[in-house]
C-alpha positions in Angstrom: -52.4 -41.7 -29.2 -53.5 -44.2 -26.5 -55.1 -43.3 -23.2 -52.8 -43.2 -20.2 -53.0 -46.1 -17.7 -52.6 -43.8 -14.8 -53.3 -40.1 -13.9 -50.7 -37.5 -13.0 -51.2 -36.1 -9.5 -52.2 -32.6 -10.8 -54.0 -33.8 -13.9 -57.5 -33.0 -12.5 -58.6 -36.4 -11.3 -61.9 -36.0 -9.4 -61.5 -36.9 -5.7 -64.9 -38.6 -5.9 -63.3 -41.4 -8.1 -60.7 -42.0 -5.4 -63.1 -42.0 -2.4 -65.8 -44.1 -4.0 -63.4 -47.1 -4.1 -63.6 -47.5 -0.3 -67.4 -48.1 0.0 -67.3 -50.4 -3.0 -64.8 -52.7 -1.3 -66.5 -52.4 2.0 -70.0 -53.2 0.7 -68.6 -56.1 -1.4 -66.8 -57.5 1.6 -70.0 -57.1 3.7 -71.7 -59.5 1.3 -68.8 -62.0 1.6 -68.8 -61.8 5.4 -72.6 -62.2 5.4 -72.2 -65.4 3.3 -69.5 -66.6 5.7 -71.8 -66.0 8.7 -74.7 -67.8 6.9 -72.4 -70.8 6.3 -70.6 -70.9 9.7 -72.9 -69.1 12.2 -69.8 -67.6 13.7 -70.6 -64.2 15.3 -67.2 -62.9 14.3 -68.5 -62.6 10.7 -71.6 -60.6 11.9 -69.2 -58.1 13.7 -67.1 -57.8 10.5 -70.2 -57.0 8.5 -71.3 -54.4 10.9 -67.9 -52.7 10.8 -67.6 -52.9 7.1 -71.0 -51.3 6.7 -70.0 -48.5 9.0 -66.7 -47.8 7.2 -68.5 -48.0 3.9 -71.1 -45.5 5.0 -68.5 -43.1 6.3 -66.4 -43.2 3.1 -69.6 -43.3 1.0 -70.7 -40.0 2.6 -67.4 -38.5 1.8 -67.5 -39.7 -1.8 -71.0 -38.4 -2.1 -70.0 -34.9 -0.9 -67.0 -34.9 -3.3 -69.4 -36.2 -6.1 -71.7 -33.3 -5.5 -68.9 -30.8 -5.7 -67.6 -32.5 -8.9 -71.2 -32.5 -10.4 -71.6 -28.7 -9.9 -68.0 -27.7 -10.7 -67.8 -29.3 -14.1 -70.1 -29.1 -17.2 -71.2 -32.8 -17.0 -74.5 -32.3 -15.3 -76.3 -31.9 -18.6 -75.9 -35.6 -19.5 -78.7 -37.9 -18.4 -76.3 -40.5 -17.5 -74.7 -38.2 -14.9 -78.0 -37.9 -13.0 -78.6 -41.7 -13.3 -75.2 -42.3 -11.9 -75.8 -39.9 -9.0 -79.1 -41.4 -8.2 -77.6 -44.9 -8.2 -75.0 -43.7 -5.7 -77.8 -42.4 -3.4 -79.7 -45.7 -3.8 -76.5 -47.6 -2.8 -76.1 -45.4 0.3 -79.7 -45.7 1.3 -79.5 -49.5 0.9 -76.4 -49.6 3.0 -78.1 -47.5 5.8 -81.0 -49.9 5.8 -78.6 -52.9 5.8 -76.7 -51.4 8.7 -80.0 -51.1 10.7 -80.8 -54.7 9.9 -77.3 -55.8 11.0 -77.7 -54.0 14.3 -79.9 -57.0 15.4 -78.5 -60.0 17.3 -77.4 -63.3 15.8 -79.0 -65.2 12.9 -81.9 -62.8 12.4 -79.6 -59.9 11.8 -78.0 -61.6 8.8 -80.4 -64.3 7.4 -82.4 -63.6 5.3 -82.7 -59.8 5.2 -79.1 -58.7 5.8 -77.8 -61.1 3.2 -80.4 -60.0 0.7 -79.8 -56.3 1.3 -76.0 -56.9 0.9 -76.5 -58.7 -2.4 -78.9 -56.0 -3.7 -76.4 -53.3 -2.7 -73.6 -55.0 -4.7 -75.9 -55.4 -7.7 -76.9 -51.7 -7.6 -73.2 -50.8 -7.2 -72.3 -52.8 -10.3 -75.0 -51.1 -12.3 -74.0 -47.7 -11.0 -70.3 -48.4 -11.8 -71.3 -49.4 -15.4 -73.2 -46.2 -15.8 -70.2 -44.2 -14.5 -67.8 -46.0 -16.8 -70.2 -45.3 -19.7 -70.0 -41.6 -18.8 -66.2 -41.6 -19.0 -65.9 -43.5 -22.3 -69.0 -42.4 -24.3 -69.1 -38.8 -23.3 -65.3 -38.5 -23.3 -65.0 -37.2 -19.8 -61.5 -38.0 -18.9 -58.5 -36.8 -17.0 -56.9 -33.9 -18.7 -53.1 -33.7 -18.8 -51.6 -30.4 -17.9 
């Protein structure tokens, strides 16, 4: 029997997996808007980056709370990859907070070089964390149960 492409609403999908998509998009778009600012020097892109970081941090905090609940409500905490995935999420949020502080500066020095570098490192850590999370689902067979 093949795996379903979607989950039923009451199939037990962790809320963490829904909420985590928002910071992923926001932090990735922050990298793109930082690159746009670097290329154009238009302050609009710096403002977009600051707002994207803020939105990503808000939803990242909510996703972290949901992840903590999921971690302690299910029997997956014994897997080493679970803790690696959780630590990766904390590192992503810490990098984003630091990046937000850097972006609080004015003009060119708020983005180039440290804001752009922090945005790129955040995206790389997100990719690694997502890979570990995907590995958890497929290697340890942690999947949505159909009721």
